N, C-alpha and C positions, 0 to 999 in steps of 0.2 A: 242593655244600660238603659237606665230611664231618660227619657228625652227631656224632661222637665229637669231643671238644674235649679240648684241653691246658689244664689248669687248675693255678693255683699258689695255695696258701693261706699267708698269713702269720698264724700263731696257731692252735696246735692243742689249744684249750682245748675247752670244751664245743660251743660253734657252729661251730667250724672242723671239729673233729673229727666232729661230726655231718653235716653237709653234706659236708666232704670225704670220709667214709667212704661215705656214700650213693653220692656220684658216682663215686668208685671202682668200687663195687659194680655201676653201672650200665655200667660199661667204658669210662668216660672215663679219660684219661691224666692223674692228680692227683698233685701233689708237695705236700708239707705241710713248712713252717719251723716250728718250735717252740723254747721256750726251756727248757720241762721235760724235763731229760734222762732221767727215768727214763720217761717217757711214750714220748719218741723209741725209746728201746731196747726197750721193750715191743713198740711197734707193729713195730719191725724184727724181732723175734724171733716173736711170737706173733699178729701182725695186729691190727687192730680192731677190737673186739667192740662191735655196736650192739644195743640193745635199745629197744622202744619200741612204739607201738600199730602193729606189723608183726610179722611173723616176725623172731625175732633172726638176725643173721649176722655174719659174720667179713669184714672188707674188707681189702684190702693194698695201699693207698695208699703211694707213695714217701714216706718223712719222714726229715728231716734235722735235725740241731741249727741252731740259729740262726747260730753261728759258722761253719757250713760253708756257707754261702750262696753262696761263690763257684763252687761246682759248678754251680749254675743259671745263672751267667752264661756258663759255657763250653758251655751246652745249647742244644738249640733255643728260640728264644722261645716264651711261652705265649700262648694265645688270651685267656684272662682271668684276672684276678688277684683274689683274694678277701681283703679286710682284715677278720680277725675278732680283733683285740687289744682291750685295753680302751680306752676313749675317751681316756685321757691319752698312750697310746702312738700316735695316729693319724698325728701328723705324720712320724715318723721310720718308722713302718711302712710308709705310703703312698709315700714317697719310696725306701725301699728295693725293695719289690715292683714297683714302677714300672720297674725297670731290666729286668726280667727278661719283661715283657709286650711283645709286637709292637706295631709303630706302628699298626695298624689294629684292636689288642685294646682292652680297657677293664678297668677295675678296678670292683670292687662294694664298697661299704662295708657288710658285714653286721654291724653294731654297734647299742648301746644308744645313747641320748642324741642329739645333735644334730651328728655330725663333718663333715658335708657341706662347710661352708665350708672347715673346718681343711684337708681333704684336697685341695679345690678349689685353695684357696692354693699348693698344694706341687706338684701335678701338673697344674692346668688344668681348667676346668670341664669341658671338652667330652672329658676323658680319664676322667671316673669317673661312675658312676650309684650312686643311695641304692637299698638292699634293707632295709626294713622288714618285721620279723619279728612278726606279731600273733598274742599267745596261744599262743605255743609256748615250752615251760620243758624246757631240756636241762641236763644235770649231767654232770661228769666229776671224780670223786673218786678212783678208781682208774686207774694208769696203763693205757692202752689199752683203757678200759672207759667208754663213753659210754652215758647213758640218757635217753629223752625219756619224760615224763609221759603219763598217759592211757592209755585202753583203745581209742580211736577217733582216726582223722585227724581233724583239724577239719572238712576238706570234707564228711565224713560228718554232720557237725553243722550244715552250712549257712554254715560260715565260713571265707574264704579268709586263708590265714597269710601267704603272700608278698606284698608290696606294691612293685613296682619302680618307680622315678621318676627321669627325668631333672633336674639342677638348674634347667635354665630351663623346665621344665613342659611340654615338647613329647613325643610319641609317637615312637618310634624301632624299628627293627628290632631293635637290640640289647636292647630290653626284651621284646621277644617272644621273643627267644630266651633270654633268661636264665629267664622264666616257664615256657618250655617245658623248658630244662633243669632246673629243679626239680619239675616237675610230678609226676614219681614219688614226690617225698618227700611233697608234699602241695599243695593247691590255692593259685593265686595269680592276680594281675592286675596290670595295668598301671594307674599312677595318674600324674595329670596335676598332682596336690597333693602333692609329696613333702614339703613343709614341715608339712603338714597332717597329714599321717600319721605324720611324725616327732615333731611335738608331741603328737598323740594318744598316741603310745607314750611320750613323755616323761611324760605325765600319768600313764600307768598305772604306770610305774614309779617314778615320784615318791612316788605314794600308797601302792605296797606293798614296793618293794624296802627302805628304810630302816626301815620299821615291822618289818620281819620281822628284818632285820640287829640292830637296836638291843634286841629282844626275845628273840631266839633262838627264834623259834615260827615255824612254817609260816604261810601267809597263811590257810589254809583254817581252821586252829584260832583264828587271830586274828580271822576274822570272825565267830566266835561270841560275840566278847566287845565290849560297846558301847562302853568306852573306846577300843579300838583301831579300831572302826568310824569313831569320831566323829574320830579323828587322820587317818584316811585320807579321810575325806570333806574336812575342813580343808586338807590337802594339795593334794588336787586341785583343790579351789577357788581356792586361790591359784594354782597352776599354769596353770589354764585360763584364769583372767582375765588373765594376764600375756600368755599367747601372742595371746589376741583383741585384747588392747590392741596387739599387735605387728602387727596385720592379719593375723595366721594364721588360715586357715579351719581350725580343729582340728575331726578327725574324730570320730566316736563312740567311745567307751572306756569300759570297765568296766561294760557294760551299760546306757549311758544316754547320750542326746546331749550334747554339749559345753555347750550353753545350759542343760542341767538340772544339770550340774555347778556351771557359774557362778552359778546363781541358788541355791545351796545354804543361803545365809542366810535364806530362806523358809522358814517351819516345815514347812509341806506338802511342799516339795520336799526338805527333808532327811529328813523321815520317808521319802519315797521311795527316796532312796540310800540311807538305812539297811536299808530293808527289802530293797533288792537286793543290799546286802551280806552282809547276814545269811542271805540263801539259799543263798551259795556258802561254805558250809561242808562239813565231811567229816572223814573219818580219813586221808586222804592227807598223809604228812609230807614235803610238797615245799617247799623253799625257793628263791626266785628268787636272781638271780645275785650281788647285794651281800650276802645272807646267806650264801650260799657262800663269798664271798671272805673275809668274817670268820672262818668257821669253817676256812678254810685258812690264814688269818694273812697273806692278802695285801693290799695296798692296794685300796680301795673306790673306785668312780667317783662318790662323793659330791660331788666340786666339779664335776663336769661334769653332773650330774644336779641334785639340789636346789640345790646351791650357784650351778649356772647359773641358775635358775630366780630365786633371790634376786638375782643380779647383773644379770641382764636387769630384774625388776622395778624395781630401783632406778633404772636408766637411764630409764624410763618413768614414775617417781613412783607405782609401786603397791608398797604395803608388803607384805612376806612374812613376819610374824613367824614363823610354824610353820614355813616351811622353814628360816629363819634357825636356829631353835633345833635342828631335827632335822639340819642341817647340822652344827652345833657338837658334837651328840652323837655322832655318827657320826665325826668327827674326831677325837674323844676316844676312842672306840673303836680307831680306827686306830692310834691314838698309845699305846694301852694304858694310858690314865689312869683309863677305866671298864670295865667288862664288859657284855656283853649280859645284858638281863634284863627280865621283863616290868615291873618296877617302873619301868624307866625311861619307860615310856608313861603311867604315873600322874604321873611328875614333869613331863612335858611339859605333859600335861592340866592339872595344877595351877596353871601359869603362864599358860594361854591364855585 
């Protein structure tokens, strides 16, 4: 089998551009479909500039405007299709990119939240696999320029970023292929617990993304503030308890085991978690994806993130008052009713 793969991405935002740029740089035949016209035009004219915990480089993937997708239908089928759109666009994106992937190929959901069932309902469970990206932050604010945070690859600190899993929990050759494909970017592993990995990432996102988005501050700076640490702990506590009640084996996140976050109501455990967050301060002004969306004026994934936690909690009889109020506040920010400010954290904590 040819080691160079033919790969198509739907979504040329931060994640799609970073992964697609790297794979193109490595010699794979990469095509990207994107909706941001300035980004498409910039990459066509100047290439895609990647910066991160590695030497910066310029890659030259093929990129097309989304409305030009018929070009792909007339070309050779792809081996792998990456879905890198916002979670609320999962269904239509999966249906579209599926057209261009060969019968013996597969789709990869490289997204936040829990999109696997939505995608499976569209293309079939055996057609797609999940890719959870743990502790990796990327941003794309300027067309054709994507940046990853940090000074070292996470594998150099003992952490594996990419966790690839089948929906049915089995191991497969394509999981091995995917991890090998991504290995030059950073370390990875196969998981037989995709749901647990997804929920662990959801816990991490649900506790950090909206807090940064509603305050207009980086997570690093927020961790230096006691009320924001308390808010993050409360959000994580609710989210992990919902996951565990759903019989999901939630993996460790945020520097602690899932059971530790679930027991945050105990004074000694709370102090332990507060100390863990307090140690994660610094000067790096880096914002997670939801805060980036607010800065860009685009809809956030709040309903697929904290809103999803609230909905799942109600279905099994677990109250999620903190996720509820955070979801409402981010929705109001999305709708232009309020503005991001640190005072929003004080408002939430005054009612908790």
